[in-house]
C-alpha positions in Angstrom: 122.7 -23.8 -70.7 123.3 -27.2 -68.7 124.3 -25.2 -65.6 121.4 -23.2 -65.9 119.0 -25.8 -66.1 120.7 -27.3 -63.4 120.3 -24.3 -61.0 116.2 -24.1 -62.6 115.7 -27.6 -61.6 117.7 -26.9 -58.0 115.1 -23.9 -57.4 112.1 -25.7 -58.3 113.3 -28.7 -55.7 114.1 -25.6 -53.0 110.7 -24.1 -53.7 109.1 -27.1 -53.5 110.7 -27.9 -50.2 109.8 -24.3 -48.9 106.4 -25.1 -50.1 106.3 -28.2 -48.1 107.1 -26.2 -44.9 104.1 -24.0 -45.0 100.6 -24.4 -44.3 97.5 -22.8 -43.5 94.7 -23.7 -40.6 91.3 -22.8 -41.2 89.3 -21.4 -38.5 87.3 -24.7 -38.4 90.1 -27.1 -38.2 92.4 -28.0 -35.6 95.9 -29.1 -37.2 98.4 -31.9 -35.8 101.9 -31.4 -36.5 103.5 -35.2 -36.2 106.7 -36.9 -37.0 106.8 -41.0 -37.5 103.4 -41.0 -35.6 104.2 -39.0 -32.5 102.4 -35.8 -32.1 104.6 -32.9 -32.0 102.7 -29.5 -31.8 98.6 -28.9 -31.8 97.8 -25.7 -33.4 94.4 -24.3 -32.6 94.8 -20.8 -34.0 93.9 -20.3 -37.7 96.8 -19.0 -40.0 100.0 -19.6 -41.7 102.2 -21.9 -40.3 105.5 -23.6 -40.6 106.9 -27.2 -40.0 109.6 -29.1 -41.1 109.3 -31.0 -44.7 108.0 -34.4 -45.1 109.2 -37.0 -44.1 110.4 -35.2 -41.2 107.4 -34.0 -40.0 103.7 -33.9 -41.6 100.3 -32.3 -40.8 96.8 -33.5 -40.2 93.8 -31.6 -40.3 90.9 -32.2 -37.8 87.3 -30.4 -37.9 86.3 -28.2 -35.2 82.7 -28.2 -36.0 79.9 -29.9 -34.1 79.4 -32.9 -36.9 76.2 -35.7 -36.9 76.5 -39.8 -36.7 73.6 -40.7 -38.1 73.3 -44.5 -38.2 71.6 -45.5 -42.0 69.9 -48.7 -39.9 67.9 -49.1 -36.6 69.1 -51.4 -34.0 66.9 -53.9 -32.3 67.0 -53.9 -28.7 64.9 -55.9 -25.9 62.7 -53.8 -23.5 62.1 -54.8 -19.8 58.6 -56.6 -21.2 60.7 -59.1 -23.6 59.8 -57.2 -26.4 61.8 -56.7 -29.1 61.8 -52.8 -30.9 63.9 -50.8 -33.2 65.2 -47.5 -32.0 66.6 -45.3 -34.7 68.9 -42.2 -33.0 71.5 -39.9 -33.9 74.5 -37.9 -32.3 76.1 -34.5 -32.4 79.5 -34.4 -31.4 82.8 -32.6 -31.8 86.4 -32.7 -31.1 87.8 -31.0 -27.9 90.8 -32.8 -27.1 92.6 -33.1 -30.9 95.7 -34.7 -29.3 93.6 -37.3 -27.5 91.5 -37.8 -30.6 94.6 -38.4 -33.0 96.2 -40.5 -30.7 93.1 -42.6 -30.7 92.3 -42.9 -34.2 95.0 -41.7 -36.1 92.8 -38.7 -37.3 90.7 -41.2 -39.0 86.9 -40.0 -38.7 85.4 -43.3 -40.0 87.2 -45.4 -37.1 85.9 -42.4 -34.4 82.4 -42.7 -35.6 82.3 -46.6 -35.3 83.7 -46.5 -31.7 80.9 -44.0 -31.1 78.1 -45.9 -32.6 79.4 -49.0 -30.5 79.0 -47.0 -27.2 75.6 -45.2 -27.9 74.5 -48.8 -28.8 75.7 -49.9 -25.2 74.1 -47.1 -23.6 71.0 -47.5 -25.3 71.0 -51.1 -24.7 71.4 -50.2 -20.7 69.0 -48.1 -20.7 66.2 -49.6 -22.8 66.4 -52.7 -20.9 65.4 -51.2 -17.8 62.2 -49.6 -19.1 58.8 -50.8 -21.1 57.9 -49.6 -24.5 55.5 -47.0 -23.2 58.2 -45.6 -21.2 60.7 -45.9 -23.7 58.2 -44.2 -26.5 56.6 -41.4 -24.6 56.4 -42.0 -21.1 60.2 -41.4 -19.8 61.6 -40.7 -23.4 63.3 -37.5 -22.0 64.8 -39.5 -19.3 66.2 -42.1 -21.3 67.8 -39.4 -23.9 69.5 -38.0 -20.8 70.5 -41.1 -19.2 72.0 -42.0 -22.7 74.0 -38.5 -23.0 75.4 -38.9 -19.7 76.7 -42.4 -20.1 78.2 -41.5 -23.4 79.4 -38.2 -22.6 81.4 -40.1 -19.9 83.1 -42.7 -22.4 83.5 -40.2 -25.3 85.9 -37.7 -23.0 88.4 -40.9 -22.8 88.8 -40.3 -26.8 88.8 -36.7 -26.6 85.1 -36.1 -28.0 82.2 -34.3 -26.5 78.6 -35.2 -26.9 76.7 -32.3 -27.3 73.4 -34.4 -27.9 71.5 -37.7 -28.4 68.4 -37.8 -29.7 66.0 -41.0 -30.8 64.4 -40.4 -34.1 62.3 -43.4 -34.2 61.0 -46.0 -31.6 59.1 -49.1 -33.3 58.1 -52.8 -33.0 59.7 -55.3 -34.9 57.5 -56.6 -38.0 56.8 -60.0 -36.4 55.0 -58.2 -33.2 53.2 -55.5 -35.4 50.1 -57.0 -36.1 49.7 -58.2 -32.6 50.0 -55.0 -31.0 47.4 -53.1 -33.7 45.1 -56.2 -32.7 45.4 -55.4 -29.1 45.0 -51.6 -29.9 41.7 -52.8 -31.7 40.4 -54.4 -28.6 41.2 -51.9 -26.5 39.4 -49.3 -28.7 36.8 -51.3 -29.1 36.3 -51.9 -25.2 36.4 -48.4 -24.7 33.7 -47.9 -27.4 31.9 -50.6 -26.0 31.9 -48.9 -22.4 31.1 -45.9 -23.8 28.2 -47.3 -25.4 26.8 -49.1 -22.2 27.2 -45.5 -20.2 25.1 -43.8 -22.9 22.7 -46.6 -23.1 22.3 -46.8 -19.4 21.6 -42.5 -19.1 19.4 -42.9 -22.2 17.3 -45.2 -20.3 17.5 -43.1 -17.1 16.4 -40.2 -19.0 13.4 -42.1 -20.8 12.4 -43.1 -17.3 12.5 -39.8 -15.6 10.4 -38.4 -18.9 7.9 -41.0 -18.4 7.7 -40.6 -14.8 7.4 -36.8 -15.3 4.4 -37.8 -18.0 2.4 -40.1 -16.0 2.3 -37.3 -13.0 1.6 -34.5 -15.4 -1.1 -36.5 -16.9 -2.3 -37.3 -13.3 -2.1 -33.9 -12.2 -4.1 -32.7 -15.3 -6.8 -35.5 -15.0 -7.0 -34.4 -11.2 -7.2 -30.8 -12.0 -9.9 -31.7 -14.6 -12.1 -33.9 -12.7 -12.2 -31.0 -10.0 -12.9 -28.3 -12.7 -15.7 -30.8 -14.1 -17.1 -31.3 -10.2 -17.0 -27.8 -9.7 -19.0 -27.0 -13.0 -21.6 -29.7 -12.3 -22.1 -28.3 -8.9 -22.6 -24.8 -10.3 -24.7 -26.1 -13.2 -26.7 -28.3 -10.8 -27.3 -24.9 -8.9 -28.0 -22.9 -11.5 -30.6 -25.6 -12.7 -31.7 -25.8 -9.0 -32.5 -22.0 -9.0 -33.8 -21.7 -12.5 -36.2 -24.7 -12.0 -37.4 -23.8 -8.7 -39.1 -20.9 -9.7 -40.9 -22.9 -12.3 -41.1 -26.3 -11.1 -43.7 -27.6 -14.0 -41.1 -26.3 -17.0 -38.7 -28.2 -14.8 -40.4 -31.3 -15.5 -41.5 -30.1 -19.0 -37.8 -29.8 -19.5 -36.5 -33.0 -18.1 -38.9 -35.1 -20.1 -37.8 -33.5 -23.1 -34.4 -34.6 -22.2 -35.5 -38.1 -21.5 -36.9 -38.0 -24.8 -34.2 -36.5 -26.7 -32.0 -39.7 -25.0 -34.8 -42.5 -25.7 -35.3 -41.7 -29.4 -31.6 -40.9 -31.0 -32.6 -43.2 -33.9 -35.3 -44.4 -36.0 -34.3 -47.9 -35.4 -34.8 -47.6 -31.6 -38.2 -49.1 -30.0 -39.6 -48.5 -26.8 -42.6 -51.0 -25.2 -44.2 -48.8 -22.6 -47.9 -48.3 -21.6 -49.1 -45.1 -24.0 -51.0 -43.9 -20.8 -47.8 -43.9 -18.5 -46.4 -40.7 -17.2 -43.7 -41.0 -19.3 -45.7 -39.6 -22.6 -47.3 -37.2 -20.8 -46.3 -34.3 -22.7 -46.8 -36.1 -25.7 -50.7 -35.5 -25.3 -50.9 -32.3 -23.7 -50.0 -30.0 -20.3 -52.5 -32.2 -18.2 -52.5 -35.6 -16.8 -52.4 -38.6 -18.7 -55.4 -40.6 -18.8 -54.7 -44.5 -19.0 -57.1 -45.9 -22.4 -59.2 -49.2 -22.4 -56.7 -51.0 -25.0 -53.0 -52.0 -23.7 -50.1 -50.1 -25.1 -48.2 -51.7 -28.9 -45.1 -50.3 -29.4 -43.9 -46.7 -30.0 -40.8 -45.2 -31.7 
């Protein structure tokens, strides 16, 4: 019985030792086989592999995939205008030299992320201090990201890492100068609005003056044409009157006298002080010449 237990225990130990010599590498991973901190082998191919049992050899797995380093808080930088801005960026990276990466960080991804954060922050500081806020936000944002990516890639190669991309998620002013920026933006918008109003008012006055000028010209031309037509009409009327009354001068005198009477006695209150025997009242008495009476004239309505 004791021999059976001893054999069973020995078999279990042998099985555990044998199991510790085998490991499986996933297609998404690198495997680093090392002994006492020294790298013995780097395995890139997925599948079943063997090593010496611990503590003679150990294995560390590294991720092959593209990883993301996203800082939780934005960093503060100073632009060429000596203005503080907050920049929030993220990095896409992957391990390309597993041996160099393991030697640099002993396979600790947190240490690698801290190192890359420092590299990116230094590159951001170098590029942002050369440019203004407008250039960082919109004007040369693409150039800033390209320059940062180039600088970070050069330093990342020294630790076995390839930088796939660097992007600026947010660029903003610090809270202390937000109000002054907003006030300046309001003032600029107000200036543009006032300029547009002034331009509109000037155009309005110009259009109004042109309309008034055209109105004056049109009225003057219409008045001139009306006076011309009135003159032609009066001339034609006079000609017609002359032709008509020339045939009967006595009728002409009678008609003119009626027109004079109509113009003189327009109202019941009109009063004329005239000699009754004057030529003016000729047709009030008859067709013959008026006879002067002995008594003086009084009044006639």
